C-alpha positions in Angstrom: 41.6 64.9 -11.0 38.2 62.7 -11.1 37.3 63.7 -7.7 37.5 67.4 -8.8 35.2 66.5 -12.0 32.5 64.5 -9.7 32.6 67.5 -7.3 32.0 70.0 -10.1 29.3 67.3 -11.8 27.7 67.6 -8.5 27.9 71.6 -8.1 26.2 71.7 -11.5 23.8 69.1 -10.6 23.0 71.2 -7.7 22.8 74.4 -9.5 20.6 72.8 -12.2 17.9 71.6 -9.9 17.9 75.1 -8.4 17.5 76.4 -11.9 14.0 74.7 -11.8 13.0 76.8 -9.1 15.0 79.9 -9.9 14.2 80.6 -13.8 17.6 82.7 -14.3 19.6 79.4 -13.5 19.9 77.3 -17.2 18.8 74.1 -16.0 19.5 72.0 -19.2 23.2 73.4 -20.0 23.6 72.9 -16.1 22.2 69.1 -16.2 23.9 68.5 -19.3 27.7 69.7 -17.8 26.7 67.3 -14.7 26.3 64.4 -17.3 29.7 65.4 -18.9 31.5 65.6 -15.6 30.1 62.5 -14.3 30.9 61.0 -17.5 34.1 61.5 -17.2 34.7 60.9 -13.4 32.3 58.6 -12.1 30.3 56.1 -13.8 27.8 55.5 -11.2 26.9 58.7 -11.0 26.4 59.3 -14.7 24.2 55.9 -14.7 22.0 57.2 -12.1 21.8 60.7 -13.3 21.0 59.3 -16.7 18.6 56.6 -15.3 16.7 59.2 -13.0 13.0 59.3 -13.6 12.8 63.1 -13.6 16.1 64.2 -15.0 17.0 61.2 -17.4 14.6 61.8 -19.7 14.9 65.4 -19.6 18.9 64.7 -20.4 18.3 62.2 -22.9 15.9 63.9 -24.8 17.7 67.1 -25.2 20.6 65.4 -26.3 19.3 63.1 -29.1 16.7 65.8 -30.6 18.2 69.0 -29.3 14.6 69.8 -28.1 12.3 71.0 -25.3 9.2 69.3 -24.6 6.3 72.0 -24.8 5.2 71.8 -21.3 8.7 72.3 -20.2 8.7 75.5 -22.6 5.4 76.6 -20.9 6.4 75.8 -17.5 9.8 77.7 -17.7 8.8 80.7 -19.8 5.8 81.4 -17.5 7.6 81.1 -14.3 10.6 83.2 -15.9 8.2 86.2 -16.5 6.2 85.5 -13.1 9.4 85.8 -11.1 11.2 88.7 -12.9 8.0 90.7 -13.4 7.5 90.6 -9.6 11.2 91.3 -9.0 10.7 94.5 -11.3 7.5 95.6 -9.8 7.6 94.7 -6.4 11.2 94.5 -5.1 12.8 97.4 -6.8 12.2 101.5 -7.4 15.3 101.6 -9.6 14.4 102.1 -13.4 17.7 100.3 -14.3 17.2 97.2 -12.4 13.3 97.5 -13.8 14.9 97.1 -17.4 17.6 95.0 -16.7 14.9 92.4 -15.3 12.9 92.4 -18.2 15.8 92.1 -20.7 16.7 89.1 -19.0 13.3 87.8 -19.2 13.1 88.7 -23.2 16.6 87.4 -24.0 16.0 83.8 -21.8 12.5 83.7 -23.5 14.0 84.1 -26.9 16.8 81.5 -26.1 14.1 78.9 -24.6 11.7 79.6 -27.6 14.7 78.9 -30.2 14.7 75.5 -29.4 12.8 72.8 -31.1 9.5 71.8 -29.3 9.9 67.8 -28.6 6.2 66.4 -29.8 
C-alpha cells in the first residue's frame, strides 16, 4: 500500500509541476496532495519535498497561513488569462469552446483571488 501511495504522490508531484506551466492544472492542491501521500508512504520523499528550495516554502506557507504570495497570484492569474485567451482567440472558432475557455479563466481567477495574500 505504501508503494501505491508513493507512486500516487509522485504522479501528483509531476502534475503539480506541470501546473506551474499549464494554468488549468491546480499546482497548490497537487503539491499538498503529494506531501500528504508522501507523509503516509515515504518519509524521505516527504522530507525532500518539504525541504525543497522551491516547493517547500510554497507548501509550508500554504499549510500554515492558507495564503498565496502576491507574486504567485499575479503570475498565476496572468499566465491563466494569457493562455486561455490565446486558446479562445487563435485555437478555436467554436463559440462554445471560446465561452468555456473564458468561463474557466473567470472561475479559476475567482478561486485564486479568494485566498488570502501572504505578505
